[in-house]
Each structure stands twice: as C-alpha cells, then as structure tokens.
PADO-379314 format. One record per atom (N, C-alpha, C): x, z, y; residue in three letters. Coordinates in pm, whole numbers, plus 50000, padded with zeros to 5 digits. Atoms other than C-alpha are relative to their C-alpha. Last residue first. Example, Ala and Ser with C-alpha at 12.3 -4.5 7.8 and 13.67 -1.06 7.14 Angstrom:
! residues 2
499184999449881Ser
513675071449894Ser
499235007350109Ser
500895000049881Ala
512305078049550Ala
500905000050120Ala
END
This chain:
! residues 449
498685006549982Asp
455411186256325Asp
499874988050089Asp
499855012050082Trp
452261207056367Trp
501364993850030Trp
498665005350022Asn
451431241756496Asn
499944987549914Asn
499704998750142Gln
447881247156617Gln
501374993649978Gln
500694987850042His
446561252356969His
500135001649849His
500484999150137Ser
449041227357104Ser
499325013449977Ser
500654987050011Thr
449751215857456Thr
499385000849863Thr
500674997650128Gln
452211187257496Gln
499455014249998Gln
500495012450063Trp
453491170757807Trp
499265002549871Trp
500594994450121Asp
453751202758008Asp
499364988649921Asp
498914995850088Asp
456071185858253Asp
499495005549870Asp
500454989550092Asp
453181166958410Asp
501145003549906Asp
500034987149931Asp
454201147458720Asp
499545011449912Asp
498674995449959Glu
455341117158524Glu
499985014050059Glu
500044997849856Arg
452071111558337Arg
501325006450042Arg
498744995249941Pro
451571097957988Pro
499875001350151Pro
499075010849964Pro
447921094857874Pro
501295005750059Pro
500045002649857Arg
446211124357699Arg
501004989050035Arg
498805005749940Val
445611123957324Val
499764997450149Val
500385004949866Val
443081146257147Val
501294995850069Val
498975000749897Leu
443591150756772Leu
499384994950130Leu
498714995150049Val
441711158656450Val
501075000250109Val
498935003149906Val
438071155956557Val
501305006149948Val
499304988149956Met
435661156456262Met
501184996050088Met
498684997650059Gly
433461125756236Gly
500625012650058Gly
499315012950010Leu
430281109856364Leu
501385001449940Leu
499465004549872Ser
428401141956285Ser
500584986149984Ser
499085011450002Glu
426291156456006Glu
500404996150141Glu
499185000250121Lys
424591190055938Lys
501024988749998Lys
499465013650007Val
423001199356269Val
501004999649885Val
500305006050131Glu
421001231356211Glu
500364985349995Glu
501115009249974Arg
421101240756579Arg
499604992549874Arg
501074992049941Ala
423211271456495Ala
498794991450031Ala
500714993150108Lys
425221249356265Lys
498855008350053Lys
500815010050071Leu
426101226756557Leu
499215006549888Leu
501135003449913Asp
427231256456763Asp
499084989849933Asp
500944988850001Ser
429361269756477Ser
498794997250087Ser
500794999850123Gly
430971235356432Gly
498985011249998Gly
499474991150102Lys
432071232656792Lys
499085000749880Lys
500714987250013Glu
431011202756993Glu
500585007949884Glu
499464991450105Leu
432841172357126Leu
499245013149999Leu
499264988249957Lys
430941146257327Lys
500515007649880Lys
499244993150104Leu
429301111957307Leu
500735012150058Leu
498965007650067Gly
426661101557557Gly
500705008249893Gly
499265007949902Asn
424531119357815Asn
501134992049939Asn
500945006849912Glu
421911132457573Glu
500714990750098Glu
500754990949913Ala
424501140357308Ala
499084991850091Ala
500765007249897Val
425881120757010Val
499175010250078Val
501455001250018Val
428481139956813Val
499404992150115Val
500485010049905Leu
432241141056757Leu
498524997549973Leu
500545012450056Tyr
433081173256574Tyr
499524991050114Tyr
500775007649903Tyr
435191203756652Tyr
499644986449941Tyr
499575013649979Gly
436401229956403Gly
499124993050102Gly
499105000749886Asp
435891267456434Asp
500574986250021Asp
500614993749883Asp
432771268556215Asp
500894998550124Asp
499144989749939Ala
434201243555967Ala
499345005550126Ala
499664989250092Glu
431551225555760Glu
500775011450069Glu
499664988149920Val
429721199255964Val
500225011849906Val
500904988850029Val
429811168355739Val
500485012350077Val
501074999549901Asn
431581138855905Asn
499015011449977Asn
500364985949994Arg
434861142355721Arg
498935002050108Arg
500324996050137Val
435081105255634Val
499525014549998Val
501415002750031Arg
434801096156000Arg
499615003749858Arg
500005004150141Asp
438081113156086Asp
498554998349959Asp
500944993450091Ala
438251114756466Ala
500124994349860Ala
499825005350135Val
440951107056722Val
499135007949904Val
500384989950099Val
439791113957078Val
500104993349862Val
500405005450131Leu
441591093357339Leu
499695011649907Leu
499344994950121Leu
441801104057701Leu
499474992849877Leu
500485005550127Pro
440981094158057Pro
500735006449883Pro
499205011250043Glu
441661117558352Glu
499444994549869Glu
500505012149935Glu
439751142758558Glu
500874987949965Glu
499065003149892Lys
441831172358441Lys
499644987050070Lys
499315012750005Gly
439281188858213Gly
500914998050120Gly
499775006449871Asp
438241225258173Asp
500824987349984Asp
499274991549908Trp
437031233557821Trp
500294992050127Trp
500744987549984Pro
434391218557592Pro
500715009950089Pro
499324988150051Leu
435911184057646Leu
499165012650022Leu
499944999750146Val
433631153957681Val
500605012949946Val
501305002550060Lys
432391149358034Lys
499995001449848Lys
500924989149965Arg
435391165658200Arg
498644998549934Arg
499984989450102Asp
437721142058005Asp
499025011450032Asp
499844987249929Asp
436701112558221Asp
499915011449900Asp
499495002249865Arg
437001076458105Arg
500315013050073Arg
500914994549898Phe
436671083857735Phe
500644998050137Phe
499464998349865Ser
438311063557457Ser
498905004750096Ser
501075002349904Val
437331068857093Val
500555003050139Val
499694994049870Ala
440071064956833Ala
498914996250099Ala
500415008149886Val
439021059156473Val
500385007550127Val
499564995549869Gly
440211071156134Gly
499564990650111Gly
501114995449917Gly
438031062655838Gly
500425005150135Gly
500735011349944Lys
440861060755590Lys
498835005650081Lys
499835010650098Gly
443501084755472Gly
499354987250048Gly
501245007550019Ile
443811106755779Ile
500264988749901Ile
500774994250111Ala
446771129955728Ala
498694992649976Ala
499525005450126Ala
448981107355943Ala
499215005149880Ala
500455013950010Val
446871115556243Val
500414994049866Val
501465000750005Pro
447111153556211Pro
499484985849983Pro
500624995250124Asn
450791150656111Asn
498484999350000Asn
500084985550003Trp
451911129456403Trp
499225004549877Trp
500604994950124Ser
452661093556319Ser
500065015249997Ser
498994994550092Pro
453281081756671Pro
499325006449880Pro
499614986349968Leu
450291062656810Leu
501135004449907Leu
498894995750085Val
449431025556821Val
500445013850048Val
499044991449934Val
446011016156961Val
501055004349899Val
499214991450088Trp
443670987856868Trp
500925008750085Trp
499214990049928Arg
440860968057030Arg
500695009549902Arg
499355004349877Lys
439370935356913Lys
501015010250054Lys
500334990349893Trp
438470940756547Trp
500824996650124Trp
499445002249868Gly
438370917956245Gly
499525010250103Gly
500765009749922Lys
437570931655906Lys
500594999150140Lys
501025005550088Glu
439280950755625Glu
499114990050071Glu
501264992549999Ala
442300955255844Ala
498994993249911Ala
501155008650025Glu
445800942955773Glu
498755008749992Glu
501264992449996Val
449010957655903Val
498854990349985Val
501035006749919Val
452160939455799Val
498695007649987Val
501074990349971Lys
454700963555661Lys
498964994050095Lys
500024997649856Phe
457520937755687Phe
498905009850045Phe
498684995949954Asp
458340938155320Asp
500035003650148Asp
498975010349995Gly
454720937655225Gly
501315005350053Gly
499345003950126Gly
451940961155307Gly
501064989350020Gly
498745006249961Ala
450250981155586Ala
500764996849871Ala
498924999350099Ile
446600988355504Ile
501234992750054Ile
498955008849949Ile
443840997055750Ile
501205001749907Ile
498714999150068Glu
440581012055622Glu
500964989650056Glu
499784986950061Met
437311021155793Met
501415001349945Met
499415000550134Pro
437110991856033Pro
500305013949946Pro
498545001450000Ala
434850999356334Ala
500555000049858Ala
499595013750036Glu
431130992956287Glu
501514998449991Glu
500305002450142Leu
430181029956274Leu
500454986249955Leu
499094991650080Ile
431941036056603Ile
499784997649851Ile
498695006250000Lys
430171006456764Lys
500995008049916Lys
500015012150082Lys
426751019756664Lys
501384993749990Lys
499834997250142Glu
427371054656796Glu
500144987449916Glu
500914992250081Gly
427811045257159Gly
500325000749853Gly
500615009550094Glu
429461017457354Glu
499115007049899Glu
501265005149945Glu
429991042057641Glu
499324989949909Glu
501044990050015Ala
432571060557432Ala
498654994850048Ala
500324993749872Lys
434691029257402Lys
498835009749982Lys
501375002349951Cys
435931022457052Cys
499855006750136Cys
500454992649882Val
439551019056937Val
498584995850036Val
500945007649918Pro
440801009056592Pro
499475008850114Pro
501424996050012Leu
443801029156480Leu
499134990750083Leu
500835009449925Val
447441020456409Val
498545003449975Val
501335001850060Val
449751048456304Val
499214990850090Val
501155000249911Val
453481049556375Val
498724998449919Val
501185005550067Ser
456741057756206Ser
498825001450095Ser
499545006050125Thr
460251063956335Thr
498864994349920Thr
500494993550122Ala
458931069656687Ala
500514992649876Ala
498944992050061Glu
461141057756974Glu
499575006349867Glu
498855008650035Ala
458861029157077Ala
501085007749927Ala
500415008550113Val
455781051757060Val
501194991449954Val
500014992050124Glu
457451078257275Glu
499654991549879Glu
499035005050099Gly
458431053557545Gly
499985007449869Gly
499615014049980Phe
456611073657816Phe
501074996149898Phe
498855002049912Lys
455371106157667Lys
500274985050015Lys
499105010550047Leu
451871111557528Leu
501134997850102Leu
499705008849886Arg
450301144857626Arg
501044989949955Arg
498655005349983Val
448881160057308Val
500074991550127Val
500135008849884Val
445871182857252Val
501414995750039Val
498925000849901Pro
445861198056904Pro
499654990550113Pro
499555013849981Ile
442621206656721Ile
501114999950105Ile
499085004150106Arg
441901240656569Arg
500424985550014Arg
500255013850042Ile
440341255756881Ile
501074995649899Ile
500485000450139Ala
440681293656885Ala
499764985849949Ala
498944995250088Lys
442871294257194Lys
499594999049853Lys
498995010550009Val
440321272557371Val
501125003949905Val
500525010450089Glu
437601297457289Glu
501024988949981Glu
499924994850136Glu
439661325557438Glu
499514989749899Glu
498595000250039Glu
440151305057751Glu
500195005149858Glu
499655013850031Lys
436441298757769Lys
501444998949953Lys
500645003250128Lys
435741335857744Lys
500344985849957Lys
499174994050104Lys
438271342358017Lys
499434996949862Lys
498755007750008Lys
436441317758240Lys
500905005449890Lys
500305012550070Glu
433091333658161Glu
501264991649984Glu
500234996650140Lys
434451367858257Lys
499734987549917Lys
498684996950057Glu
435861353958578Glu
499885003349852Glu
499285012650011Lys
432521337958659Lys
501365002249934Lys
500585007450112Glu
430731370558580Glu
500724986749979Glu
499534993550123Ala
433111389658803Ala
499464992849878Ala
498595003750017Glu
432481364759079Glu
500565006149873Glu
499945014050043Lys
428751368459032Lys
501444995649976Lys
499365008449900Asp
429021406359046Asp
500124985749947Asp
498555001450004Gly
426601423258811Gly
500504990650108Gly
499605010850089Tyr
422891418858749Tyr
501504997749995Tyr
500915003050111Leu
421321450058890Leu
500594990449898Leu
500214987950080Glu
424061464759107Glu
499154997249877Glu
498734997050067Thr
425111430259225Thr
499865012249911Thr
499885009650111Asn
421491421559297Asn
501295002149923Asn
500894995450106Leu
421241453559501Leu
500054990649880Leu
499484987550056Arg
424271445059712Arg
499175004549881Arg
498825003450081Asn
423121409159760Asn
500595012449934Asn
500485006250124Lys
419691421259873Lys
501184996449908Lys
500544989450085Ala
421271444860126Ala
499544994349866Ala
498884991850044Lys
423411417060270Lys
499535011049906Lys
499365006650113Glu
420441393460281Glu
501155008349945Glu
498825008049969Ser
418531417460503Ser
500614994049873Ser
500285011049908Glu
414951428460430Glu
501224991250024Glu
498845003749918Ala
415011452060131Ala
499674987850085Ala
500274996949859Val
411561463760012Val
501154996050092Val
501315004749957Gly
411471448459662Gly
499705002450147Gly
499915014349974Leu
415201452559608Leu
498684994550053Leu
499195001849879Ala
414861490259645Ala
500094985250037Ala
500834995449890Gln
412041490959390Gln
500734998250133Gln
501025010449981Leu
414141469859154Leu
499075003750115Leu
499335011349937Leu
417021494159203Leu
499044988550025Leu
499784996749860Met
414741523759133Met
500704988550073Met
501284999749931Ser
413471508158810Ser
500175002850148Ser
500445013849980Thr
416981499358695Thr
498704999450077Thr
499145005849897Arg
418121535258749Arg
499584985650030Arg
500344994049871Gln
415161549458561Gln
500834993750112Gln
501245005949951Asp
415581525058273Asp
499635005550136Asp
501184992550043Ser
419191535358228Ser
498774993450060Ser
501335005249971Pro
422631519458257Pro
498895009449951Pro
499845014549998Asn
424091537258438Asn
500584995449866Asn
498915005650080Lys
422711572358444Lys
500024984950012Lys
500315002150142Asn
420451583258725Asn
501204993849929Asn
500124986950061Glu
421331598459064Glu
499694999149851Glu
498674995550039Arg
422601564659176Arg
499985014049940Arg
499635006750125Ser
419031551559174Ser
501355004949949Ser
500674993350111Gln
418061577659433Gln
500364993749866Gln
499334987250021Arg
420691563959671Arg
499375007649883Arg
498695002950059Tyr
419301528859624Tyr
500765013049972Tyr
500205002450143Tyr
415761541259683Tyr
501334997349929Tyr
500484987450059Leu
416801556060019Leu
499814998549849Leu
498824991650019Phe
418821524760100Phe
499635013649940Phe
499275005150115Ser
415721503460042Ser
501235008549971Ser
500734995650120Leu
413731525060280Leu
500724995549874Leu
499894985350005Cys
416351520260552Cys
499325005549876Cys
498664996850049Asp
416591483060470Asp
500215015149991Asp
499945002750144Gly
412821479260503Gly
501355003349941Gly
500594988850075Pro
412851496560840Pro
500064997949850Pro
501095005350082Leu
415301470660979Leu
499415011449916Leu
501035005349912Asn
417481482661267Asn
498804994449925Asn
500804989049947Tyr
419521504661032Tyr
498854995150088Tyr
500155001249855Asp
420761474160840Asp
499055010750051Asp
501394999449959Phe
422051480560485Phe
499925000650153Phe
500685012050048Asp
425391470060335Asp
498534999550041Asp
499745011249910Leu
427341495160544Leu
499274987349958Leu
500654997949871Trp
425801524860361Trp
500134987950093Trp
500955010649969Gly
426731511660014Gly
499375001150138Gly
499765012750069Val
428391543959902Val
498904990050035Val
500475000550139Asp
427841571060163Asp
500274986249940Asp
498924997150093Gly
430061571360471Gly
499575000049855Gly
498805008049975Arg
427231574160720Arg
501125004349905Arg
499385004050128Arg
424291591260554Arg
501234991450019Arg
499274988650055Asn
423181610560863Asn
500744996649871Asn
498764997649924Pro
422231578161040Pro
500855011449944Pro
498965010250016Tyr
419821569460751Tyr
501265002950082Tyr
498864995150076Asp
417861602260743Asp
501184990349999Asp
499414988249936Lys
415321595361016Lys
501315004049933Lys
499545003949867Ile
414621559960894Ile
500685011750070Ile
498825008650014Ala
414471570860529Ala
500564996250136Ala
498884991650040Arg
412101599760603Arg
501294991949990Arg
499634991749885Ala
409761576860793Ala
501205008849968Ala
499455008649896Leu
409801551360510Leu
500455008250120Leu
498625003550037Asp
409341577360237Asp
500674991850109Asp
499244987549991Gln
406251590960415Gln
501474997449966Gln
499794997649856Ala
404941555560466Ala
500815012750022Ala
498955009149955Gly
405471548860093Gly
500305001750148Gly
498744995250059Lys
403501579960006Lys
501164991050042Lys
499554988449923Ser
400761569760253Ser
501315005649944Ser
500924988750001Asp
400431535060098Asp
500615011850075Asp
499444987450052Ile
402421504060191Ile
498975011150009Ile
501154992950058Asn
400691470360236Asn
500435013149933Asn
499734997350141Arg
404041452660287Arg
498875007749932Arg
499505012150068Asp
403151435960616Asp
500175002149851Asp
501095009850011Ile
400991465160733Ile
500464987849921Ile
501054994350086Ile
403591491860660Ile
498884989949978Ile
499555000950140Phe
406401470260804Phe
498935005249904Phe
499995014250038Thr
404531465661132Thr
500394998349854Thr
501405004150016Ala
403801502961152Ala
499894985449958Ala
500504994450126Ala
407471510861087Ala
498564995949975Ala
499365007150111Ala
408681487161360Ala
499465004949866Ala
500505013949998Val
406151500861611Val
500574992249882Val
501384999950047Arg
406911536861514Arg
499434985849993Arg
499974999250146Gln
410651530561546Gln
498585000149943Gln
499505012950051Thr
410191518861903Thr
500024999949848Thr
501045010249981Thr
408001548961982Thr
500434986549946Thr
500145003949861Ser
410481573061827Ser
498964988950012Ser
499165011149954Leu
409831586161479Leu
499824997750149Leu
498704994949956Leu
408511620761387Leu
500924989050051Leu
500124992549875Arg
404851609261371Arg
501355004250056Arg
498915005049917Ile
405511582661105Ile
500045007250136Ile
498714998950068Glu
403511600660834Glu
501164995550087Glu
499564986149999Tyr
400501606161061Tyr
501415001349942Tyr
499374997549871Leu
400211568761116Leu
500515014350010Leu
498795008149990Leu
399561563160747Leu
500745002850130Leu
498974994550088Glu
397141592360704Glu
501294992050005Glu
499514987249950Ala
395161581861011Ala
501135005449913Ala
498605000749962Gly
394891545360909Gly
500605013250045Gly
499114993350094Gly
391731546860704Gly
501454999850037Gly
500714993450110Thr
389881521060908Thr
501025006049904Thr
501304995049953Asp
391181511461249Asp
499235007349892Asp
500114985750031Phe
394781509361128Phe
498645005750040Phe
499904998550145Ala
394861471261108Ala
499885014549956Ala
501355000850057Ser
393581470861465Ser
500035001349849Ser
500614986849999Ile
396991483461574Ile
498614999849941Ile
499224990650079Leu
398681451361467Leu
499305013449992Leu
500305002150142Glu
395931427961588Glu
500795009449911Glu
501124991750047Pro
396151443561933Pro
499684998249853Pro
500535006750118Glu
399611428561985Glu
498865008549943Glu
501065008749949His
400801437362334His
499404991949885His
500065013650054Ile
402921466662236Ile
498864992250063Ile
498675006450000Ser
404091499462386Ser
500004985849948Ser
499475001149865Gln
400791515462493Gln
501324992350006Gln
500865008949922Leu
399091508662160Leu
500544997850140Leu
499725013850043Ile
401981523961968Ile
499224990250085Ile
498635003249958Ser
401771556262167Ser
500384985849960Ser
499975002349856Asp
397971556762131Asp
501394996250048Asp
500645012949974Arg
398191552361752Arg
500034996750149Arg
499035010350039Val
400671580961725Val
499444986250030Val
498944999749900Gln
398281603361919Gln
501074989549971Gln
500535006249879Ala
395361592961698Ala
501064999550110Ala
500095014450023Gly
397391600661386Gly
499484992750122Gly
498655005549987Val
398301635061524Val
499974984849981Val
499524998149863Ile
394651644461583Ile
501364993450019Ile
500755008749910Leu
393391629461257Leu
500525001050143Leu
499605013850025Arg
396121645261045Arg
499294990450095Arg
498665002049944Asn
395561679261203Asn
500464985649983Asn
500134999149854Gln
391861677661130Gln
501344997250067Gln
500475013049954Glu
392561665260776Glu
499825000050152Glu
498905009750016Ile
394671695960707Ile
499604986450054Ile
499014997149896Ser
392011719060850Ser
501164990149994Ser
499074989050029Ser
389381702860633Ser
501015001750112Ser
498635005249983Ile
386641681060780Ile
500975011549982Ile
499475004350129Gly
383271692060636Gly
501384994050009Gly
499895014650010Thr
381701692560982Thr
500464995149863Thr
501105007149935Leu
380381727861035Leu
500044985049976Leu
501284995550054Glu
382511746960784Glu
498854991950057Glu
500105004550139Glu
385631726860867Glu
498665003649940Glu
500285014449995Ile
385011732261238Ile
499874994449859Ile
501385001649955Thr
384801769761177Thr
499604985350004Thr
500924996850110Pro
387981769560966Pro
498534998350040Pro
500035010050108Pro
389811750161241Pro
499085003849885Pro
498814999250083Thr
388761774561514Thr
499924989449890Thr
500245001450144Phe
386231767561789Phe
501345000649926Phe
499944987350070Gly
386961781362133Gly
499744999449852Gly
501264992849981Asp
385891752662358Asp
499965013249924Asp
500024995149863Thr
389501741162376Thr
498745008350027Thr
499044989149995Tyr
389571738661997Tyr
500005006350139Tyr
500674988550058Leu
386381718262025Leu
500935012049993Leu
500884994349896Ser
388171694862264Ser
499225012049948Ser
499184992549903Ser
390941690062009Ser
499135006350107Ser
499534988050068Ile
388411680661741Ile
500825008550096Ile
501064990049992Leu
386631656561975Leu
500445013149934Leu
499834991349883Pro
389921637762017Pro
498925010750014Pro
498914990450017Ala
389601625861650Ala
500205008750124Ala
500514986350006Tyr
386161610261713Tyr
501105010449979Tyr
500924997449891Glu
387491577161847Glu
499475014349995Glu
499224997149880Phe
390591575261626Phe
499125002550122Phe
499274987350009Trp
388401578961317Trp
500775003550126Trp
498745002050068Leu
385931551761409Leu
500845012650010Leu
499105008649922Ala
382521564561507Ala
501234997349916Ala
500805010149931Met
379561584461370Met
500854991650096Met
498975010549989Arg
381561603861115Arg
499394987950072Arg
500535012650050Gly
378301623061052Gly
500994988750003Gly
500634997850131Ala
379841657561076Ala
499494986949940Ala
498984997850102Leu
382171646961355Leu
499395001449861Leu
499235012450017Ile
379431631961571Ile
501025001549888Ile
500875009750066Glu
377181662061513Glu
500724986849974Glu
500044996350141Ile
379981685961597Ile
499144990249922Ile
498725003650059Lys
380541667661923Lys
500035003049851Lys
499975014550016Gly
376851669662007Gly
501294995349936Gly
500905003650111Ala
376771707061939Ala
500014985049975Ala
499374996550128Ser
379831712362156Ser
499134996049882Ser
499654985950010Asp
378321693662450Asp
500585002749862Asp
500564992150110Leu
378481656362490Leu
500405014650013Leu
501134992049953Ser
379071639862826Ser
499425009149892Ser
499564990149903Arg
382541627562737Arg
498875009050049Arg
500134986450053Phe
381451610762414Phe
500295010850105Phe
501354997450051Gln
380641575462535Gln
499805014149950Gln
500994998649892Thr
383751574562751Thr
498635003949948Thr
500645012649958Pro
386121580462461Pro
498885002550099Pro
501325001750060Ile
387851614362461Ile
499394987050048Ile
499885008350120Pro
391521611462548Pro
498664997449932Pro
500444993350121Ser
390701623762900Ser
500164990849880Ser
501305004750048Ser
392701608063173Ser
499675006649867Ser
499955011450093Pro
395511629363300Pro
498614996349952Pro
499974996050141Pro
394741651863598Pro
500044987849910Pro
501025007650072Arg
395591637463938Arg
500085004049854Arg
499994999050145Phe
397371661264167Phe
498854992149939Phe
500904989850056Pro
397561649264528Pro
500044999649848Pro
501045006450081Gln
400621629364625Gln
499115010849942Gln
500834991050082Tyr
402811641764903Tyr
498924992149929Tyr
499324996850125Leu
405331616365022Leu
499175008949911Leu
500584987750051Gln
403071600665284Gln
500635003149865Gln
500835001650120Gln
405321574965439Gln
499505013749954Gln
499444994450122Arg
406481581365795Arg
499044998149883Arg
500734988250046Ala
405201557966063Ala
500605004949868Ala
501185002650085Pro
407801534366188Pro
499365013049955Pro
499754997950145Pro
410051545166479Pro
498744997549919Pro
501314998750064Asn
409271528966816Asn
500205002049850Asn
500954995949897Lys
412321533867033Lys
498615002449940Lys
500705010949932Pro
414581532866733Pro
499005005450101Pro
501454998450023Ile
416811562566659Ile
499284988950073Ile
500784995349885Met
420381550566657Met
498535000949965Met
500044985450000Asn
422491548966344Asn
499175005850113Asn
500584995550126Ala
421791512466271Ala
499865015149998Ala
501465000449990Ser
422291503766634Ser
499335005149873Ser
500605010650083Ser
425851514966598Ser
498495000950010Ser
500724995150117Arg
426961536566884Arg
499384988349925Arg
501365005350015Lys
429541522867117Lys
499375005349873Lys
500335006950128Pro
432551544467189Pro
498554995849997Pro
501094992650064Ile
433171552067561Ile
499614992949872Ile
499444989250081Met
436571538567655Met
498925007949929Met
499495005650126Ser
435141505467764Ser
500555010649909Ser
501135002450095Ala
433041523868022Ala
500484994849867Ala
500765012349975Thr
436141537268194Thr
498934998449895Thr
500815004150117Val
437511572668203Val
499204987850038Val
501205008049968Thr
440271578968453Thr
499314995849871Thr
500075012850073Phe
442851606168419Phe
498674993450029Phe
501025009649951Ser
444081636368614Ser
500034987649912Ser
499935012650076Val
445921666568476Val
498874991150048Val
501175008749983Thr
446611696168707Thr
500244986949926Thr
499635014350006Arg
448921724468611Arg
498714991650007Arg
501095009450031Pro
448571761168698Pro
500494985650007Pro
500495007549885Leu
451811780868684Leu
498854990849958Leu
500405013950032Pro
452471807268420Pro
499404993450122Pro
501015004149902Asn
454221837668567Asn
499604985549970Asn
500404988149923Val
456141855868293Val
498894996550098Val
499605000649859Pro
456271827268049Pro
499465012050076Pro
501214998649919Arg
455941838067681Arg
500414999650147Arg
499754998749855Thr
458481828767423Thr
498705000550074Thr
501225000749921Ile
458321834167045Ile
500355002350147Ile
500664987149974Pro
461681827266890Pro
498764998150083Pro
499864995649861Asn
462441792366762Asn
499345013450019Asn
498625002049954Thr
463171782666398Thr
500225004550144Thr
499925001149853Phe
460051794766216Phe
501474999150041Phe
499354988449936Leu
460171787365843Leu
500054997850150Leu
500844988250005Gly
457751764365645Gly
500595012150067Gly
500214995750139His
460291737565557His
499255013349996His
499225008950087Thr
461211735365926Thr
499905005649860Thr
499694995750138Thr
458761750266165Thr
500814989449930Thr
499785011650091Ser
458361747866534Ser
500405005349866Ser
499284997850124Gln
456961772966778Gln
500184986949927Gln
499245012450020Thr
455631776367129Thr
500865002049879Thr
498995000050106Phe
452911802467146Phe
500664986449995Phe
499544986550026Pro
450871811867453Pro
501075000649893Pro
499604999650140Ser
450721775867560Ser
500545013749970Ser
499004989850028Ser
448831773667887Ser
500295000449854Ser
499425001150132Ile
446981743768005Ile
501075010549985Ile
498834991350005Leu
444721750268295Leu
500524999949858Leu
500004989750105Ser
442431721568321Ser
501295007750007Ser
498894990549985Lys
441421698268588Lys
499915010449892Lys
500104987950080Leu
439291667768521Leu
501225008550020Leu
498794991949985Ser
438791640368771Ser
499795013149929Ser
500214985750021Phe
436261613468674Phe
501315007350013Phe
498834992950045Met
436381578468809Met
499655014749992Met
END
C-alpha cells in the first residue's frame, strides 16, 4: 500500500455559463492542509503490450547504407580496354555492329573529342553520330522491357535510323512501334510518321473520325494521321483516294477499316438504299400490270378469257407445245382448242389479256422471287405472255426468257444489251392469287379498264 499526501489548494474557483464567469473569485485566508490516502494495487498498473516493449535480445540492425555503385558501362566488354586511338580505329572501320560501336562515340566526347573531329577521323557525320547514340539508347530500353530477342535482333543491321525516330515515345510505346515497324517493313520516313502519329493522337480528340481509331494500336494511330491528311484534299480527288488507301493499308482495328472503306467506297447501307430506290424507279417504269385476283371475281365477270397453262419447271418445250389459238363459237360460246391440252385457266377479260389474238399462254411459277425483277412476296403467280410478239423490240417492255435457273422475266433493254433478239413471248400481265389479308388487291403500273 502506498500513502500519498498532497496539499490541494484551489487558488481559483470559477464556473462558466456560455463563456461568462458566474461566481466571484474567492481566496481562503488560511488554507488548511488536506490529506488524501489511496491504495494502489498491481491490477491498477496498466500492462504494456509486448509488441511495444524492447525485446531482451533485439535483432541486429540492417545495414541501411549502401555504397555507391557506378552504372555499368554501355561500352561492350571487348572495347573497354581501348584507348582513344583504338576507339577511333573501330569506328573508322565499322568493326562491329552499329549498337556495339555507338557507345564509343559518347566515350570519345568524354575524352574531349568534338563531333567535327570525330567526323574527320572516322567519316561518321555529326548527324549520324547523334542518330547512332540515340538509337542505341532506344534499343537498350526496348531490350530491357521485353523477353523477345528476335524482335530486337531485327534492328541489328541498319536499325539505328528506325529506332532513332521513335525516341520520343515511352518504353511501352517503343515496343509496340518497333513491333509494328518490323511486321510492316516500314522505312525511316514511315517510322517518323508513326512516332508523330502516336504522340499527336491524344491531342486530336474531337476531330472527325477520332473515335473510330484505337489509340492502343500503333497502326490505327498512323492510319488516323493519313486519314486526316486525306481530308485536306478535295473529294473526290486522286490525292484523297491515295491517302485513304494508304491509311487503309496500315489500319489494324476493324472499326478503323470500316470507316476508311466507307470513305473510299461509300456507306453500304446508303448503297443498299440507293439500289432499292433504283429498283422502285424501275418498277414504276414497267409497262406490265400486276393484278391481285379477287375471290369470286371470275364468276362475276361479264366476259372471260381461257388460256392454256404451263408450269415454269416444264421449260421452253412445253410452252411451245401449248395451243396457239382458242376459238369460242356457237350459241353457247363453246371453247374449242386446236389441239388437246390438260391444264387451263379462266381469267376476267381484262384489256391486256383480251388484246391477245392468239398465242396467249399462262405460265405458273411457284415462287415469285425467282421470276420477278422486283421484290417478291414469296407466293405463286401466273405470267400471261403473248407468244406471237416474241421479238425483243420494246426497251421498257418485259419478255419471258430462258435463264440458267429456269424461266424468268427480263427487260427489253437488258436483252438488247446482250444482243438477244427473240424470246418466248412478251409479258402482258402478271396475276397474283386471291388473298384475304391483302387489301391492295390490284397494283397497276399502267392504266387499263
């Protein structure tokens, strides 16, 4: 037990409320000594954490001081013992690979030689000296960051001027650029453009087409440079086309290639739309009517026409064998053909059909997409042709002809262009079958009754 005595005197007794004193200062005249006793036990003594305590046997301190170690010499081992005269001899005779003797130039600078003096003694110009020194440094940075010696070995002969051009790039960019240079066999001018394109690409944000090229691909950066240069020429022009082709030749991503192909050859969707409009214009110029037969229309017709029917898959021979003339005579208008035939069709006497004197025939097709020159509806149809008018005369008329995949309709101007003079007959009418869900039962490209 510990006994502690202390004289506790309070010279100032004060209280504050909201920062203001509320009691006057009092001072006892004869302060009396007071004794305070208390017991301190072992449990009251705070325990020290073993982690914060100094161990009995502290470990030996590590040696933090490291002696200065000069960087390894860039000069190859076989040249380190040479004096200035020996170095000059190596340089003058180019008695090693370029990246091996390039460090000798820097060491000669250290020895007091100037670039003009070295040029006079070795024949290496001041510009070439700088290119060799910088190229060797770029080569070392690439060599230290990759594990592919075959890449850097591609620059062993004549690579100083290529590596010199990519000196301003980061190490990662140098590796990517060097790989691209070797893969595409790029010359020093191309390497210069490549380095400039990689450095300049981030600054071109917002330019036309910027988002279509990938900054992580060196080829896309170079392609974007050529693409921008192409936009400086008139459209169309040979210079612009040449630059776009050059850009397409180095582009790597599919997005960039699509952009360039669009610039060169136009938008595929736009071309499709243009082709569709062209077809629609051609359809408007067709001089044959296309009719959707109505249910009960034949029964309600005041006059009808009977025509022999041939299947398209039966070919040309069957069409030529069909009866040419059909005569309706007598009080009951009995129809009589010149020869027997199995298949017939009765149609209302529309003007185009009624105008056929003899030689009319109806050819049935299973799928209109294989016969019509415009968009089909995947349904069967009948093509009424006049076999008498088989000579190709009208440029804007359509004729029934034999094609590689069977019978089809072709325009007269197209047939004339191929010097086709005869057909199986001129088409006068196309008949679609009745269908309840088709309100547009009749589509005409020529007025008729």
